N, C-alpha and C positions, 0 to 999 in steps of 0.2 A: 687369349689364344683357344679356340674351339676345337675341341677332341672328340674322336671316334676310338672306342676302346670295342677291341672285338677278340673275345675269350675264343683259345685255340685258333690263335693266326697264324700261327707257323705254315700249318700246309693244306693241302686240299681246299675245299670252301671259305674255309678262315681266310686262307692266303687272297683268293680274288677279289674277297670282300675286303682285306687290306690296300690292295691296291687302288679299289672302286673307289673306297673313300678320300685316301691320298688325292686322286685325282679329282675331285668333289673340292679338294683344300684343307681337308680335315690334316690334322696334327695325329697319325695314329697309334695310339699306345695298340703295341702286338703283346695278347697275352701269349704264354706257352707255360708247360708244365715242365717238359726236362728236355726236349729237344732243341739245346740252343743253337745247331749248325743251321738248320732249319729254318729258325726264328730269325739269326741274322741273315741269313739268305730274303727271305720275306723285306726285311727292311733295306736291304742292299738295293732287291728291285725299285720300293718305293722312291729311295734317295736316285737313282739312275733315272727315272722316271719325272725328278724335278720336286718329286715331294719331301715328308718330313716325316720324325716319329721317333719311338722308342722302346725298347722290350721291356715289358713288365712279367715278370716270373712268380707265378702261383699256381698252385692245383687247386682250380676251382672247386673239390671235393673236399678241402681240409680248409673249416672254416679260420682256424686262426690265421693260416697264409692269406687267405683274403683279405680278412679285417689287416693282416700287418703290411704288408704289399700295397693291397689296393687304399686301404684308407690311409696309411703313411703318404702314399702317391697324392690324394687328394686334400689331404691335410697341408704336404707341404708346396703346393702347387695352387692353393686359393685363390690368390692374389693375380696370379698371372695365365693358368691353364685352367679351364674347366672341362668336361666332359658332358658335351653337345647329344653324341650319339652312343648307343650302348647294344651291341649284338652280341646275345648270347648264344654263342656257336658252340664253345667246347662237348663235346658229348665223345662216351664210348660205347659200344655194343660187347656183349659177351653174352653169344646166342646157346640157347641149351631149348630142349624140351621142357614144359614146366616139370613134368615127373622125375626129371635128373638134373633139374637145376638147385644148384646148394643156396645157402641164404649169402655167401661170398659175395653169387653173381649178381643176386638180387640187391644185394645193399650197394656194391661198386656202381651199379648202371643205376639205382636212382640216387644216388649222393651225386655222382656226376654230369648225370643229366634233369635232374628236378631240383634236390636241394641247392644245387649252384645256382638256379635261376634266382630262389628266394635272396642267399647270401649276396650275390652280387648285387643285382637289381637294387636291393634296398639301401644299401652303400653311394649306390651311386643315385638313386632318386630324390634325398634331398636338395641336392643343388638344382636339380633342374625344375624343383617346386618353388626353388628360392628365386628363381631365373621365370618361372611360366613359360617354359620354353623344352620341350625335350625329343627324343627318338626310340622310342625300345624296341630294338627288332629282335624276335626268340626263331631260333632254326630250331624246326620240330622233323616230322616225318612223315611220309606216307604212313608208317608205321602206325602212328600216333594216332593217324583219322582211322584207318580202315584195320590195323590189328593183322599182322603177320605170323603165321607161326612159326614157334622158335626164340621167337621174342618177346616175350611174354612180359618181359623187365624192361625190354625198350619201350614196347609198345607204351608201356603203363607209364614211365618217364615221360613221354612224349606228349600222351594225352594229356596227362597231369600240367604240362606247361601250358598245352592248349587252352587248357580252364581257365589259369593263370593269366592268360593272356586276357583273356577275354574279360575276367575280372577286374584285373588291374586298370585296364582301359577305360571301363566306367568309374572308377575312384580316380583317375586324374585328367580325364579329358577335360575338365573346364579351367585347368591349369594351363592348357595348350601343348599337354605330352600325349604324343599317341603311342599306343603300344599294340604290334601289329607281329604277326607268325609267318614263318618263309616256312612251307612245308614241301620240301625236295622228296623226288620219286629216287631212279635210279641214275646218280651222278657219278662221272668217270672218277673215284678218288681211292684213296688208300684203304678207306672202309669199305669199297663195295669190289677190293682186288678179287676175294674168294669167290665173289659169284658168279654164277654161270653166265657171263653175259650172254653167250649166241643164244641161249632158251630162254632168256627173261626179253629179249629185244622181243622175240614173235611176240609177246604178251602188248607192248608200247606201240600204238598207233604211229607215232613217230618213225618206229623202228630203231632206236639208237637209244642210248645212255645220252643223259644230259653234260652239259660241262659246269663245271664252278662258276664261271663268266657269266652264264645265264641264270644263276642264283643272286652273284653279287650286283649282275644287271637289276634285278627285282628288290634286292636290300637297296639299291641308289634310290629306288622310286618311293620307298617307306622311308626314306631318310630326308627327303627332300621334302622344303619348304610347303611345296602346291600340294604334297600329299596330307593336307592338318588335317582334312575333314576325311580322311581314311581310317577308322581305329577299331580295335577287337576284331582284326580280319585274320584269317589263314587262307594263303595263297598258295598253291598246289602248283608245283614247277616238276609235274611230273610226264611230259609228252605226251598227255591225253590219257594217260593209265586211270583206269575206273576207282573211285575213291569213293 
């Protein structure tokens, strides 16, 4: 059974991608850190739509948790399920001007947004290489492309994932594996709730925030067999905001 693993799949963009992957016929592994209620809600929506999946709890910033939970799942399902699509979506923000940013803010954001890419992807990559097929989709950010004041840590992490996306795409292209990134601008999710939407909409040519479903639609394209010749790319989903 082919599976799609979506980290941070309980809410927002992650939930929308989980639902989209399920609609494409994938058995969806919904990763979450602590909000079991929202993760269960995501799984319920998938099942109500006729899909299937399961919850996979681990903190992407904790290497041991990733190895135990994800590594254990891979080992326990090697005869009947395999991860064909990996969506590295889990992420956090902890904004502050650099002059006032403490080490904890830097470390937590880098571990959750950048280190997790390495730990999770490395575990999943081996089976993709064995099957000579796979789709790796990294959710980055407008911040990682142009940088945003007050987000030095977040911008650094997302820019790091963009560089890693391009490098890994060159490493595994001949094995039938594509590696691409989605760079959302301002999307209506929990992560953008604290932003001044009215002020920011004035900067966006489309004059609105995007929807999680619009990001999920782009993820579906990258996940498709028809996107086999598209790799190492960063697709901006930002309503025309200059990057």
